C-alpha positions as CSV (number, residue, x, y, z in Angstrom):
1,M,-7.2,-18.5,28.3
2,P,-3.9,-19.8,27.0
3,Q,-2.8,-23.2,28.3
4,T,0.5,-21.8,29.3
5,P,-0.4,-18.4,30.8
6,H,3.1,-17.6,32.0
7,A,4.6,-17.8,28.5
8,L,4.6,-14.2,27.4
9,V,4.8,-14.0,23.6
10,G,4.4,-10.9,21.4
11,I,5.7,-8.8,18.5
12,A,7.7,-5.7,17.6
13,A,4.7,-3.5,17.6
14,F,5.1,0.0,16.3
15,A,7.6,2.8,16.0
16,L,7.6,5.0,19.2
17,N,8.3,8.6,18.2
18,T,6.8,12.0,17.7
19,F,4.7,10.7,14.8
20,T,3.1,7.7,16.5
21,S,-0.7,7.9,16.0
22,D,-3.4,6.8,18.3
23,A,-4.9,4.9,15.3
24,V,-1.8,2.7,14.9
25,I,-1.6,2.0,18.6
26,A,-5.3,1.0,18.8
27,T,-4.9,-1.3,15.8
28,V,-1.9,-3.1,17.3
29,I,-3.6,-3.4,20.8
30,N,-6.7,-4.8,19.3
31,R,-4.8,-7.5,17.4
32,L,-2.7,-8.4,20.4
33,R,-5.8,-8.7,22.6
34,A,-7.7,-10.7,19.9
35,E,-4.9,-13.3,19.8
36,E,-3.9,-13.2,23.5
37,L,-0.4,-12.0,22.7
38,Q,1.0,-10.4,25.9
39,A,4.3,-8.9,25.0
40,T,5.2,-5.9,22.8
41,E,8.4,-4.1,21.9
42,L,8.3,-0.5,20.8
43,L,10.8,0.7,18.3
44,C,13.0,3.8,18.6
45,L,15.3,2.6,15.9
46,A,15.7,5.8,13.9
47,N,14.9,8.4,16.6
48,V,17.0,11.5,16.9
49,L,17.7,13.7,19.9
50,G,15.9,17.0,20.1
51,K,13.4,17.9,17.5
52,P,12.6,15.8,14.3
53,R,15.0,16.7,11.5
54,G,16.1,15.4,8.1
55,G,13.0,13.1,7.9
56,F,14.0,11.4,11.1
57,P,11.5,11.3,14.1
58,A,12.3,12.4,17.6
59,Y,11.3,10.8,20.9
60,P,7.8,11.4,22.1
61,S,7.3,14.1,24.8
62,S,7.0,12.9,28.4
63,D,3.2,13.5,28.4
64,R,2.7,11.6,25.2
65,A,4.9,8.7,26.4
66,E,2.9,8.5,29.6
67,A,-0.4,8.5,27.6
68,I,0.9,5.7,25.4
69,G,2.0,3.7,28.5
70,K,-1.5,3.9,30.0
71,K,-2.9,2.2,26.8
72,L,-0.3,-0.6,27.1
73,Q,-0.7,-1.4,30.8
74,E,-2.0,-4.9,30.2
75,F,1.2,-5.9,28.2
76,H,4.8,-6.7,29.0
77,V,6.5,-3.8,27.3
78,S,10.0,-3.2,26.1
79,I,11.8,-0.7,23.9
80,H,14.4,-1.3,21.2
81,G,16.9,1.6,21.2
82,P,18.3,3.4,18.1
83,Y,20.8,1.6,15.9
84,I,23.2,4.6,16.2
85,I,24.1,3.6,19.8
86,S,27.6,2.2,20.3
87,L,29.3,1.5,23.6
88,T,32.4,0.2,21.7
89,T,33.3,3.4,19.8
90,N,36.5,5.4,20.3
91,E,34.9,8.5,18.8
92,K,34.1,11.0,21.5
93,G,31.2,12.6,19.7
94,K,29.6,9.2,18.8
95,L,30.0,8.1,22.4
96,R,28.5,11.3,23.8
97,T,25.5,10.8,21.4
98,S,25.2,7.1,22.4
99,R,25.1,8.0,26.1
100,A,22.5,10.7,25.5
101,H,20.3,8.2,23.5
102,M,20.6,5.6,26.2
103,T,19.5,8.0,28.9
104,R,16.7,9.4,26.8
105,C,15.5,6.0,25.7
106,L,15.5,4.7,29.3
107,H,13.6,7.7,30.5
108,T,11.0,7.1,27.8
109,A,10.9,3.4,28.7
110,D,10.0,4.3,32.3
111,L,7.2,6.6,31.1
112,V,5.6,3.9,28.9
113,G,6.0,1.2,31.6
114,A,8.8,-0.8,29.8
115,T,11.1,-3.0,31.8
116,H,14.1,-2.5,29.6
117,V,15.7,-1.0,26.5
118,T,17.2,-3.5,24.1
119,F,20.2,-2.2,22.1
120,H,23.1,-3.3,20.0
121,P,26.4,-2.5,21.9
122,G,28.5,-2.0,18.8
123,S,31.2,-3.6,16.7
124,R,34.3,-5.1,18.0
125,Q,37.2,-2.6,18.0
126,G,40.1,-4.4,19.6
127,G,40.6,-7.7,21.4
128,S,37.6,-9.5,23.0
129,T,38.8,-8.8,26.5
130,V,39.4,-5.1,25.9
131,V,36.0,-4.6,24.3
132,K,34.2,-6.5,27.0
133,Q,35.8,-4.4,29.7
134,L,34.9,-1.2,27.8
135,V,31.3,-2.2,27.4
136,R,31.1,-3.2,31.1
137,K,32.6,0.1,32.2
138,R,30.3,2.2,30.0
139,L,27.2,0.2,31.1
140,K,28.1,0.8,34.7
141,E,28.3,4.5,34.0
142,I,24.8,4.4,32.5
143,M,23.4,2.3,35.4
144,S,24.8,4.9,37.8
145,K,23.3,7.8,35.9
146,I,19.8,6.3,35.7
147,K,19.9,5.3,39.3
148,D,20.6,8.9,40.2
149,E,17.7,10.0,38.0
150,G,15.3,7.5,39.6
151,I,14.8,5.5,36.4
152,S,13.7,1.9,36.9
153,A,14.0,0.6,33.3
154,V,17.4,-1.0,32.6
155,P,19.6,-1.5,29.6
156,A,19.5,-4.9,27.9
157,P,22.5,-5.3,25.5
158,E,21.5,-7.8,22.7
159,V,23.5,-10.8,21.6
160,A,25.0,-9.8,18.3
161,G,24.1,-11.5,15.0
162,K,27.3,-10.7,13.2
163,V,30.6,-12.2,14.3
164,A,32.2,-8.7,14.1
165,G,29.7,-7.4,16.6
166,F,29.8,-7.4,20.4
167,G,29.0,-9.8,21.9
168,N,28.5,-13.5,21.9
169,F,26.1,-15.1,24.4
170,K,28.6,-15.6,27.2
171,E,30.1,-12.2,26.9
172,T,26.7,-10.4,26.9
173,C,25.3,-12.4,29.7
174,E,28.4,-11.9,31.9
175,V,28.5,-8.2,31.3
176,A,24.9,-7.8,32.2
177,G,25.3,-9.8,35.3
178,D,28.4,-7.8,36.3
179,V,26.6,-4.4,36.1
180,G,23.2,-5.6,37.4
181,C,21.0,-5.2,34.3
182,L,19.3,-7.4,31.7
183,F,20.5,-8.7,28.3
184,C,18.5,-9.7,25.3
185,W,19.0,-13.2,24.1
186,D,18.4,-13.0,20.4
187,F,18.3,-16.7,19.7
188,A,18.5,-16.4,16.0
189,H,21.6,-14.1,16.3
190,D,23.2,-16.6,18.7
191,F,22.5,-19.4,16.1
192,A,23.8,-17.2,13.2
193,R,27.1,-16.5,14.8
194,G,27.7,-20.2,15.5
195,G,26.5,-20.4,19.1
196,N,26.0,-23.9,20.4
197,V,22.2,-23.9,20.3
198,T,21.5,-26.7,17.9
199,T,21.7,-29.2,20.8
200,E,19.8,-29.6,24.1
201,A,23.1,-29.6,26.0
202,G,24.2,-26.3,24.4
203,I,20.9,-24.6,25.4
204,L,21.0,-26.1,28.9
205,K,24.5,-24.6,29.4
206,R,23.1,-21.2,28.5
207,L,20.2,-21.5,30.9
208,D,22.7,-22.3,33.7
209,L,24.7,-19.2,32.8
210,I,21.6,-17.1,32.8
211,E,20.6,-18.3,36.3
212,S,24.1,-17.6,37.5
213,H,24.1,-14.0,36.3
214,I,20.6,-12.5,35.9
215,D,18.1,-11.7,38.7
216,L,15.2,-13.7,37.4
217,A,13.3,-13.1,40.6
218,R,13.1,-9.4,39.5
219,W,12.8,-9.6,35.8
220,R,11.9,-11.9,32.9
221,L,14.7,-12.4,30.5
222,P,14.0,-10.8,27.1
223,I,14.2,-13.2,24.1
224,H,14.0,-12.3,20.4
225,L,13.0,-15.3,18.2
226,S,12.8,-15.4,14.4
227,G,14.2,-17.2,11.4
228,I,17.5,-15.9,10.0
229,V,19.7,-16.1,6.9
230,A,23.3,-16.7,8.0
231,N,26.7,-17.2,6.5
232,R,30.3,-17.4,7.8
233,R,30.1,-13.8,9.0
234,G,27.0,-14.4,10.9
235,E,23.6,-12.8,10.4
236,V,22.7,-11.7,6.9
237,Q,19.0,-10.8,7.5
238,H,16.0,-12.0,9.6
239,A,13.6,-14.4,8.0
240,P,10.3,-16.2,8.7
241,L,10.6,-18.8,11.5
242,D,10.8,-21.8,9.1
243,G,12.9,-20.0,6.5
244,G,16.5,-19.0,6.0
245,S,19.1,-21.1,7.7
246,K,16.6,-23.1,9.8
247,V,16.8,-21.7,13.4
248,P,16.0,-24.6,15.8
249,W,13.1,-22.8,17.5
250,Q,11.0,-25.9,18.3
251,L,14.0,-27.4,20.1
252,F,14.6,-24.2,22.0
253,L,11.0,-23.8,23.2
254,S,10.8,-27.5,24.1
255,V,13.9,-27.2,26.3
256,L,12.5,-24.0,27.9
257,R,9.2,-25.9,28.7
258,E,11.0,-29.0,30.2
259,Q,13.2,-26.8,32.3
260,R,10.2,-24.7,33.5
261,F,11.8,-21.6,32.1
262,L,8.9,-20.2,30.1
263,D,7.7,-18.2,33.1
264,K,11.1,-16.6,33.4
265,V,11.2,-15.1,29.9
266,S,9.3,-12.8,27.5
267,I,9.5,-13.7,23.8
268,V,9.2,-11.1,21.0
269,C,9.0,-12.6,17.6
270,E,11.2,-10.6,15.1
271,S,10.5,-12.6,11.9
272,K,10.7,-10.7,8.7
273,S,9.8,-11.5,5.1
274,D,10.5,-9.8,1.8
275,A,7.0,-10.7,0.6
276,A,5.1,-9.4,3.7
277,D,6.3,-7.6,6.8
278,G,3.1,-6.0,8.0
279,L,1.2,-6.4,11.3
280,E,-0.7,-9.5,10.2
281,F,2.5,-11.3,9.2
282,R,4.2,-10.4,12.5
283,V,1.1,-11.6,14.4
284,A,0.9,-14.8,12.5
285,Q,4.6,-15.6,13.2
286,A,4.1,-14.9,16.9
287,L,1.1,-17.1,16.9
288,K,3.2,-19.9,15.5
289,L,5.4,-19.7,18.6
290,K,2.4,-19.3,21.0
291,N,0.5,-22.2,19.5
292,F,3.5,-24.4,19.8
293,I,3.9,-23.5,23.4
294,D,0.2,-23.9,24.2
295,S,0.1,-27.3,22.5
296,G,2.5,-28.8,25.0
297,R,4.5,-30.4,22.3
298,I,8.1,-31.5,22.9
299,D,10.2,-31.6,19.7
300,K,13.9,-31.8,20.4
301,E,15.1,-32.8,17.0
302,Y,17.0,-30.3,14.9
303,H,15.2,-30.2,11.6
304,T,17.3,-28.8,8.8
305,Q,18.0,-29.5,5.1
306,R,21.2,-27.5,5.3
307,P,23.8,-30.1,6.3
308,S,26.8,-28.0,5.2
309,L,25.7,-25.1,7.4
310,T,24.9,-27.4,10.3
311,Q,28.4,-28.9,10.1
312,F,29.8,-25.4,10.1
313,F,27.9,-24.4,13.2
314,A,28.8,-27.6,14.9
315,S,32.5,-27.0,14.3
316,R,32.8,-23.3,14.9
317,K,32.0,-23.3,18.7
318,D,31.5,-19.5,19.0
319,D,31.0,-19.7,22.7
């Protein structure tokens, strides 16, 4: 048994669509069991509405989603929604499609036993206050619709990695709290856009904000954790945990441990590598997080060999 049984760590597991095979599911489940990884995120990133077309897959049928859910009952499950979703768009057609994807994805999430659907709210189009109000309004509409349909899974807008995206940590947390849903704290995204996460004080401030806005008695807060390559526009691409622009993940996990916050979150490792991005790489990266947690280590130093980038992050104060 893991030394810290309440720390749920896992991976982005497999694409959830009309083409998902039982063989792929079995392979992933066996690897998760073997390494005692307890969380998994299913990917609907390129799904289309209706039937598969143009090489793009559709959502699984209700019966198929239920069957997959039964295989995953021992895990903490989430879904990542399609990239096409935008709650900040002014285009009526795109907004209609986004709403349809959110409803379909949340329905599928319910069938597979997922707690939430992580999604990217969209790019900033207008002032911060205006965009925040727009996202809040549209999320409330989605929450009302899924309540009427008896869906228990909830939306979880993700902290954006690019400065041009909505939103930063504070905006995303507050909007989620206002409408009564979750949000996904992508720690690497927060870091990449200049969020104050390279100090213990900055992380503690965020934990306070979470406890003020999110119902942690009902849900675990979803966290994405990875390495990342960043520049002045924010995220460039995800990277291995110790690669890229040196995300302070040891500091982050140490603060969560000291604050007894590990049993309030689920952690999905989203590390990527140009050299290897298969299942074994993803499992190995998740195990790096799990092993650090299970070791009981506390490491609150920010280790980086990128002083110019560190200085930039320290001076930008995104939120």
